[in-house]
Every structure is written in structure tokens, then in C-alpha cells.
PDB file of N, CA, C and O in Angstrom, chain B, residues numbered from 101:
ATOM      1  N   UNK B 101       6.222 -29.373   5.859  1.00  0.00           N
ATOM      2  CA  UNK B 101       6.400 -29.819   4.499  1.00  0.00           C
ATOM      3  C   UNK B 101       7.643 -30.699   4.409  1.00  0.00           C
ATOM      4  O   UNK B 101       8.645 -30.437   5.074  1.00  0.00           O
ATOM      5  N   UNK B 102       7.574 -31.722   3.600  1.00  0.00           N
ATOM      6  CA  UNK B 102       8.777 -32.525   3.375  1.00  0.00           C
ATOM      7  C   UNK B 102       9.874 -31.683   2.726  1.00  0.00           C
ATOM      8  O   UNK B 102       9.583 -30.771   1.952  1.00  0.00           O
ATOM      9  N   UNK B 103      11.112 -31.981   3.035  1.00  0.00           N
ATOM     10  CA  UNK B 103      12.250 -31.198   2.515  1.00  0.00           C
ATOM     11  C   UNK B 103      12.363 -31.253   0.994  1.00  0.00           C
ATOM     12  O   UNK B 103      12.929 -30.341   0.391  1.00  0.00           O
ATOM     13  N   UNK B 104      11.835 -32.308   0.358  1.00  0.00           N
ATOM     14  CA  UNK B 104      11.971 -32.437  -1.093  1.00  0.00           C
ATOM     15  C   UNK B 104      10.819 -31.796  -1.861  1.00  0.00           C
ATOM     16  O   UNK B 104      10.701 -31.991  -3.071  1.00  0.00           O
ATOM     17  N   UNK B 105       9.966 -31.032  -1.171  1.00  0.00           N
ATOM     18  CA  UNK B 105       8.843 -30.350  -1.800  1.00  0.00           C
ATOM     19  C   UNK B 105       9.133 -28.854  -1.830  1.00  0.00           C
ATOM     20  O   UNK B 105       9.424 -28.255  -0.795  1.00  0.00           O
ATOM     21  N   UNK B 106       9.056 -28.255  -3.005  1.00  0.00           N
ATOM     22  CA  UNK B 106       9.256 -26.807  -3.128  1.00  0.00           C
ATOM     23  C   UNK B 106       7.999 -26.078  -2.680  1.00  0.00           C
ATOM     24  O   UNK B 106       6.892 -26.429  -3.090  1.00  0.00           O
ATOM     25  N   UNK B 107       8.169 -25.070  -1.843  1.00  0.00           N
ATOM     26  CA  UNK B 107       7.058 -24.263  -1.356  1.00  0.00           C
ATOM     27  C   UNK B 107       7.084 -22.932  -2.109  1.00  0.00           C
ATOM     28  O   UNK B 107       8.090 -22.223  -2.102  1.00  0.00           O
ATOM     29  N   UNK B 108       5.958 -22.603  -2.762  1.00  0.00           N
ATOM     30  CA  UNK B 108       5.868 -21.397  -3.576  1.00  0.00           C
ATOM     31  C   UNK B 108       4.728 -20.519  -3.071  1.00  0.00           C
ATOM     32  O   UNK B 108       3.608 -20.999  -2.893  1.00  0.00           O
ATOM     33  N   UNK B 109       5.002 -19.246  -2.841  1.00  0.00           N
ATOM     34  CA  UNK B 109       3.976 -18.274  -2.488  1.00  0.00           C
ATOM     35  C   UNK B 109       3.351 -17.769  -3.778  1.00  0.00           C
ATOM     36  O   UNK B 109       4.068 -17.432  -4.721  1.00  0.00           O
ATOM     37  N   UNK B 110       2.028 -17.710  -3.836  1.00  0.00           N
ATOM     38  CA  UNK B 110       1.362 -17.378  -5.089  1.00  0.00           C
ATOM     39  C   UNK B 110       0.859 -15.952  -5.211  1.00  0.00           C
ATOM     40  O   UNK B 110       0.511 -15.536  -6.316  1.00  0.00           O
ATOM     41  N   UNK B 111       0.804 -15.194  -4.151  1.00  0.00           N
ATOM     42  CA  UNK B 111       0.304 -13.831  -4.293  1.00  0.00           C
ATOM     43  C   UNK B 111       0.765 -12.958  -3.139  1.00  0.00           C
ATOM     44  O   UNK B 111       1.295 -13.444  -2.141  1.00  0.00           O
ATOM     45  N   UNK B 112       0.551 -11.667  -3.298  1.00  0.00           N
ATOM     46  CA  UNK B 112       0.853 -10.725  -2.230  1.00  0.00           C
ATOM     47  C   UNK B 112       2.258 -10.165  -2.245  1.00  0.00           C
ATOM     48  O   UNK B 112       2.636  -9.451  -1.316  1.00  0.00           O
ATOM     49  N   UNK B 113       3.040 -10.458  -3.260  1.00  0.00           N
ATOM     50  CA  UNK B 113       4.409  -9.958  -3.330  1.00  0.00           C
ATOM     51  C   UNK B 113       4.392  -8.618  -4.057  1.00  0.00           C
ATOM     52  O   UNK B 113       4.176  -8.558  -5.268  1.00  0.00           O
ATOM     53  N   UNK B 114       4.621  -7.555  -3.312  1.00  0.00           N
ATOM     54  CA  UNK B 114       4.591  -6.221  -3.902  1.00  0.00           C
ATOM     55  C   UNK B 114       5.903  -5.466  -3.730  1.00  0.00           C
ATOM     56  O   UNK B 114       6.104  -4.412  -4.332  1.00  0.00           O
ATOM     57  N   UNK B 115       6.796  -6.013  -2.902  1.00  0.00           N
ATOM     58  CA  UNK B 115       8.051  -5.305  -2.651  1.00  0.00           C
ATOM     59  C   UNK B 115       9.151  -6.302  -2.302  1.00  0.00           C
ATOM     60  O   UNK B 115       8.899  -7.479  -2.046  1.00  0.00           O
ATOM     61  N   UNK B 116      10.362  -5.794  -2.303  1.00  0.00           N
ATOM     62  CA  UNK B 116      11.507  -6.614  -1.900  1.00  0.00           C
ATOM     63  C   UNK B 116      11.332  -7.082  -0.457  1.00  0.00           C
ATOM     64  O   UNK B 116      11.695  -8.209  -0.120  1.00  0.00           O
ATOM     65  N   UNK B 117      10.781  -6.226   0.389  1.00  0.00           N
ATOM     66  CA  UNK B 117      10.570  -6.584   1.785  1.00  0.00           C
ATOM     67  C   UNK B 117       9.591  -7.761   1.911  1.00  0.00           C
ATOM     68  O   UNK B 117       9.792  -8.656   2.732  1.00  0.00           O
ATOM     69  N   UNK B 118       8.539  -7.752   1.095  1.00  0.00           N
ATOM     70  CA  UNK B 118       7.597  -8.882   1.090  1.00  0.00           C
ATOM     71  C   UNK B 118       8.333 -10.172   0.736  1.00  0.00           C
ATOM     72  O   UNK B 118       8.156 -11.196   1.395  1.00  0.00           O
ATOM     73  N   UNK B 119       9.157 -10.116  -0.305  1.00  0.00           N
ATOM     74  CA  UNK B 119       9.902 -11.285  -0.744  1.00  0.00           C
ATOM     75  C   UNK B 119      10.845 -11.765   0.358  1.00  0.00           C
ATOM     76  O   UNK B 119      10.915 -12.963   0.632  1.00  0.00           O
ATOM     77  N   UNK B 120      11.556 -10.862   0.979  1.00  0.00           N
ATOM     78  CA  UNK B 120      12.497 -11.236   2.035  1.00  0.00           C
ATOM     79  C   UNK B 120      11.774 -11.854   3.234  1.00  0.00           C
ATOM     80  O   UNK B 120      12.275 -12.803   3.837  1.00  0.00           O
ATOM     81  N   UNK B 121      10.603 -11.320   3.578  1.00  0.00           N
ATOM     82  CA  UNK B 121       9.827 -11.892   4.682  1.00  0.00           C
ATOM     83  C   UNK B 121       9.399 -13.325   4.353  1.00  0.00           C
ATOM     84  O   UNK B 121       9.531 -14.220   5.188  1.00  0.00           O
ATOM     85  N   UNK B 122       8.897 -13.535   3.163  1.00  0.00           N
ATOM     86  CA  UNK B 122       8.453 -14.864   2.758  1.00  0.00           C
ATOM     87  C   UNK B 122       9.636 -15.830   2.742  1.00  0.00           C
ATOM     88  O   UNK B 122       9.504 -16.974   3.177  1.00  0.00           O
ATOM     89  N   UNK B 123      10.779 -15.385   2.251  1.00  0.00           N
ATOM     90  CA  UNK B 123      11.974 -16.243   2.277  1.00  0.00           C
ATOM     91  C   UNK B 123      12.352 -16.602   3.709  1.00  0.00           C
ATOM     92  O   UNK B 123      12.785 -17.725   3.966  1.00  0.00           O
ATOM     93  N   UNK B 124      12.195 -15.659   4.652  1.00  0.00           N
ATOM     94  CA  UNK B 124      12.546 -15.934   6.047  1.00  0.00           C
ATOM     95  C   UNK B 124      11.655 -17.018   6.661  1.00  0.00           C
ATOM     96  O   UNK B 124      12.020 -17.636   7.661  1.00  0.00           O
ATOM     97  N   UNK B 125      10.491 -17.242   6.058  1.00  0.00           N
ATOM     98  CA  UNK B 125       9.581 -18.286   6.528  1.00  0.00           C
ATOM     99  C   UNK B 125       9.906 -19.655   5.932  1.00  0.00           C
ATOM    100  O   UNK B 125       9.282 -20.656   6.284  1.00  0.00           O
ATOM    101  N   UNK B 126      10.880 -19.692   5.031  1.00  0.00           N
ATOM    102  CA  UNK B 126      11.285 -20.947   4.425  1.00  0.00           C
ATOM    103  C   UNK B 126      10.670 -21.233   3.076  1.00  0.00           C
ATOM    104  O   UNK B 126      10.807 -22.341   2.556  1.00  0.00           O
ATOM    105  N   UNK B 127       9.993 -20.252   2.496  1.00  0.00           N
ATOM    106  CA  UNK B 127       9.404 -20.420   1.169  1.00  0.00           C
ATOM    107  C   UNK B 127      10.524 -20.424   0.131  1.00  0.00           C
ATOM    108  O   UNK B 127      11.458 -19.626   0.214  1.00  0.00           O
ATOM    109  N   UNK B 128      10.428 -21.316  -0.837  1.00  0.00           N
ATOM    110  CA  UNK B 128      11.477 -21.478  -1.844  1.00  0.00           C
ATOM    111  C   UNK B 128      11.390 -20.474  -2.988  1.00  0.00           C
ATOM    112  O   UNK B 128      12.409 -20.169  -3.606  1.00  0.00           O
ATOM    113  N   UNK B 129      10.215 -19.959  -3.283  1.00  0.00           N
ATOM    114  CA  UNK B 129      10.051 -19.032  -4.385  1.00  0.00           C
ATOM    115  C   UNK B 129       8.682 -18.391  -4.354  1.00  0.00           C
ATOM    116  O   UNK B 129       7.847 -18.723  -3.513  1.00  0.00           O
ATOM    117  N   UNK B 130       8.454 -17.466  -5.279  1.00  0.00           N
ATOM    118  CA  UNK B 130       7.157 -16.797  -5.309  1.00  0.00           C
ATOM    119  C   UNK B 130       6.802 -16.410  -6.737  1.00  0.00           C
ATOM    120  O   UNK B 130       7.673 -16.265  -7.594  1.00  0.00           O
ATOM    121  N   UNK B 131       5.528 -16.250  -6.971  1.00  0.00           N
ATOM    122  CA  UNK B 131       5.027 -15.793  -8.255  1.00  0.00           C
ATOM    123  C   UNK B 131       4.740 -14.298  -8.152  1.00  0.00           C
ATOM    124  O   UNK B 131       4.115 -13.846  -7.192  1.00  0.00           O
ATOM    125  N   UNK B 132       5.191 -13.546  -9.129  1.00  0.00           N
ATOM    126  CA  UNK B 132       4.996 -12.092  -9.100  1.00  0.00           C
ATOM    127  C   UNK B 132       4.386 -11.602 -10.401  1.00  0.00           C
ATOM    128  O   UNK B 132       4.740 -10.526 -10.883  1.00  0.00           O
ATOM    129  N   UNK B 133       3.492 -12.358 -10.963  1.00  0.00           N
ATOM    130  CA  UNK B 133       2.910 -12.072 -12.268  1.00  0.00           C
ATOM    131  C   UNK B 133       2.203 -10.740 -12.403  1.00  0.00           C
ATOM    132  O   UNK B 133       2.358 -10.083 -13.433  1.00  0.00           O
ATOM    133  N   UNK B 134       1.432 -10.307 -11.413  1.00  0.00           N
ATOM    134  CA  UNK B 134       0.677  -9.063 -11.512  1.00  0.00           C
ATOM    135  C   UNK B 134       1.605  -7.871 -11.717  1.00  0.00           C
ATOM    136  O   UNK B 134       1.309  -6.981 -12.514  1.00  0.00           O
ATOM    137  N   UNK B 135       2.704  -7.853 -11.013  1.00  0.00           N
ATOM    138  CA  UNK B 135       3.665  -6.758 -11.173  1.00  0.00           C
ATOM    139  C   UNK B 135       4.163  -6.676 -12.600  1.00  0.00           C
ATOM    140  O   UNK B 135       4.323  -5.581 -13.140  1.00  0.00           O
ATOM    141  N   UNK B 136       4.411  -7.827 -13.221  1.00  0.00           N
ATOM    142  CA  UNK B 136       4.867  -7.842 -14.608  1.00  0.00           C
ATOM    143  C   UNK B 136       3.762  -7.424 -15.566  1.00  0.00           C
ATOM    144  O   UNK B 136       4.036  -6.777 -16.576  1.00  0.00           O
ATOM    145  N   UNK B 137       2.543  -7.773 -15.273  1.00  0.00           N
ATOM    146  CA  UNK B 137       1.426  -7.433 -16.152  1.00  0.00           C
ATOM    147  C   UNK B 137       1.131  -5.940 -16.162  1.00  0.00           C
ATOM    148  O   UNK B 137       0.607  -5.422 -17.148  1.00  0.00           O
ATOM    149  N   UNK B 138       1.460  -5.240 -15.079  1.00  0.00           N
ATOM    150  CA  UNK B 138       1.128  -3.823 -14.952  1.00  0.00           C
ATOM    151  C   UNK B 138       2.223  -2.882 -15.458  1.00  0.00           C
ATOM    152  O   UNK B 138       2.034  -1.665 -15.439  1.00  0.00           O
ATOM    153  N   UNK B 139       3.338  -3.402 -15.899  1.00  0.00           N
ATOM    154  CA  UNK B 139       4.444  -2.537 -16.307  1.00  0.00           C
ATOM    155  C   UNK B 139       4.745  -2.673 -17.794  1.00  0.00           C
ATOM    156  O   UNK B 139       4.493  -3.711 -18.405  1.00  0.00           O
ATOM    157  N   UNK B 140       5.282  -1.613 -18.354  1.00  0.00           N
ATOM    158  CA  UNK B 140       5.721  -1.642 -19.742  1.00  0.00           C
ATOM    159  C   UNK B 140       7.116  -2.254 -19.872  1.00  0.00           C
ATOM    160  O   UNK B 140       7.511  -2.684 -20.956  1.00  0.00           O
ATOM    161  N   UNK B 141       7.863  -2.292 -18.755  1.00  0.00           N
ATOM    162  CA  UNK B 141       9.244  -2.756 -18.790  1.00  0.00           C
ATOM    163  C   UNK B 141       9.485  -3.774 -17.665  1.00  0.00           C
ATOM    164  O   UNK B 141       9.958  -3.392 -16.595  1.00  0.00           O
ATOM    165  N   UNK B 142       9.173  -5.057 -17.881  1.00  0.00           N
ATOM    166  CA  UNK B 142       9.351  -6.066 -16.833  1.00  0.00           C
ATOM    167  C   UNK B 142      10.794  -6.208 -16.360  1.00  0.00           C
ATOM    168  O   UNK B 142      11.025  -6.516 -15.190  1.00  0.00           O
ATOM    169  N   UNK B 143      11.756  -5.995 -17.227  1.00  0.00           N
ATOM    170  CA  UNK B 143      13.157  -6.116 -16.825  1.00  0.00           C
ATOM    171  C   UNK B 143      13.512  -5.072 -15.761  1.00  0.00           C
ATOM    172  O   UNK B 143      14.251  -5.360 -14.820  1.00  0.00           O
ATOM    173  N   UNK B 144      12.984  -3.878 -15.919  1.00  0.00           N
ATOM    174  CA  UNK B 144      13.231  -2.804 -14.950  1.00  0.00           C
ATOM    175  C   UNK B 144      12.645  -3.148 -13.581  1.00  0.00           C
ATOM    176  O   UNK B 144      13.274  -2.896 -12.553  1.00  0.00           O
ATOM    177  N   UNK B 145      11.461  -3.713 -13.568  1.00  0.00           N
ATOM    178  CA  UNK B 145      10.787  -4.006 -12.303  1.00  0.00           C
ATOM    179  C   UNK B 145      11.506  -5.074 -11.498  1.00  0.00           C
ATOM    180  O   UNK B 145      11.403  -5.085 -10.272  1.00  0.00           O
ATOM    181  N   UNK B 146      12.218  -5.960 -12.143  1.00  0.00           N
ATOM    182  CA  UNK B 146      12.965  -6.988 -11.417  1.00  0.00           C
ATOM    183  C   UNK B 146      13.975  -6.349 -10.482  1.00  0.00           C
ATOM    184  O   UNK B 146      14.085  -6.751  -9.324  1.00  0.00           O
ATOM    185  N   UNK B 147      14.704  -5.374 -10.960  1.00  0.00           N
ATOM    186  CA  UNK B 147      15.693  -4.686 -10.135  1.00  0.00           C
ATOM    187  C   UNK B 147      15.087  -3.850  -9.037  1.00  0.00           C
ATOM    188  O   UNK B 147      15.691  -3.698  -7.975  1.00  0.00           O
ATOM    189  N   UNK B 148      13.903  -3.300  -9.265  1.00  0.00           N
ATOM    190  CA  UNK B 148      13.259  -2.424  -8.289  1.00  0.00           C
ATOM    191  C   UNK B 148      12.564  -3.201  -7.180  1.00  0.00           C
ATOM    192  O   UNK B 148      12.633  -2.810  -6.015  1.00  0.00           O
ATOM    193  N   UNK B 149      11.910  -4.274  -7.521  1.00  0.00           N
ATOM    194  CA  UNK B 149      11.039  -4.946  -6.568  1.00  0.00           C
ATOM    195  C   UNK B 149      11.646  -6.163  -5.902  1.00  0.00           C
ATOM    196  O   UNK B 149      11.493  -6.361  -4.696  1.00  0.00           O
ATOM    197  N   UNK B 150      12.331  -6.973  -6.679  1.00  0.00           N
ATOM    198  CA  UNK B 150      12.790  -8.249  -6.132  1.00  0.00           C
ATOM    199  C   UNK B 150      14.294  -8.378  -6.281  1.00  0.00           C
ATOM    200  O   UNK B 150      14.871  -9.388  -5.877  1.00  0.00           O
TER     201      UNK B 150
END
């Protein structure tokens, strides 16, 4: 990928370890929408998962 293109992972992020692995591959960010949709408190899940 060109250096000026952001690489985003779109699925499969279920834990901090998943996020760290994807970052180690050079991915710039990830979408974690399902985790937010399944919780009553999205702010809490940020600290727990990512």
C-alpha cells in the first residue's frame, strides 16, 4: 500500500490482543461497531477491549 493511504481493518476485532496484532501488521485503524452495538455502555467497553 502507498504510505499516504490509510489501511483500516473492518471486522474481527474482539479484544485488545486482536487490535494489537492488527496494528503490528501496519494497519492504521479498525472498526469495532458490533462491540458497541451489543453493549448498554459503549464508553465502558472502550477501556475493556481496546
